[in-house]
N, C-alpha and C positions, 0 to 999 in steps of 0.2 A: 503493499498500497505506499509506494510514495518512497525518500529520500528522507522522507525529516526524522530527523531525531525527540527522543525523550524533550531534550533541552533543548532545544528547538519552539514546539511545542510549549514548555511552558512558560521563555519568553518573549512568549509573541504573546497568554498569559495575563499578566503579567501587570501591562501596562496600568487598568485605572484600578490596582486593589487599596491602593491609598483610600478609592474613592469613599471602598467598601465595609472601612473601619465604623466612621464616623455614624454608621446605623446597630451598630450593633456593637457590644462591650469588651472586642480584643477582636486587632486584624486574622485579616488571612496568615502573614506569614506567623502571627503568633500558634494557627489554628500547626500551621504543618511544625513547627518542629515540637508542641506537644505531643504530635501521632508520632517522632519521633519517638520519644521518650517507650520504655516498658520499666512495666513489674510496680516494685517501690519509689523509686525514684521520680517516674508517673505519677501518681497515685499521691505522693508527700508536696509536688508541681502541681496539680490540679484543687488539696488543698492549700493551699499555704495561695496560691497564687487567685484562683476562684471561689476560696467555699466550699469546692469538691465540685462531681457530678451538677447541681444542686444548681451551686451561682454557677455554672457554668453554659448549664441547661440556658438562666435566665438570661444571662447578657445576652441570649444567642438567639432572644424571644418565643424557643422550644420549652416543648416537655417532657421531662427523664423515662417518659412511659408513657405517653401517645403518639403517634403518628403524623402530625399535622404541629403548625405554628399554629404560636399564642398567636 
């Protein structure tokens, strides 16, 4: 499916990331770095920076248990 590498794809789609953070309590870059964490490190980061999963969901205007946006 073409010669486009993943880095080309991501570079082209990161142009407006800064604009999206205004409507939410965290940026796309913060979410990306959070997704790279594993185990205890991820749990500690979630708790310290967002107040746990519920706090992160609240910032993202979503529910931790429902499949819809609030």
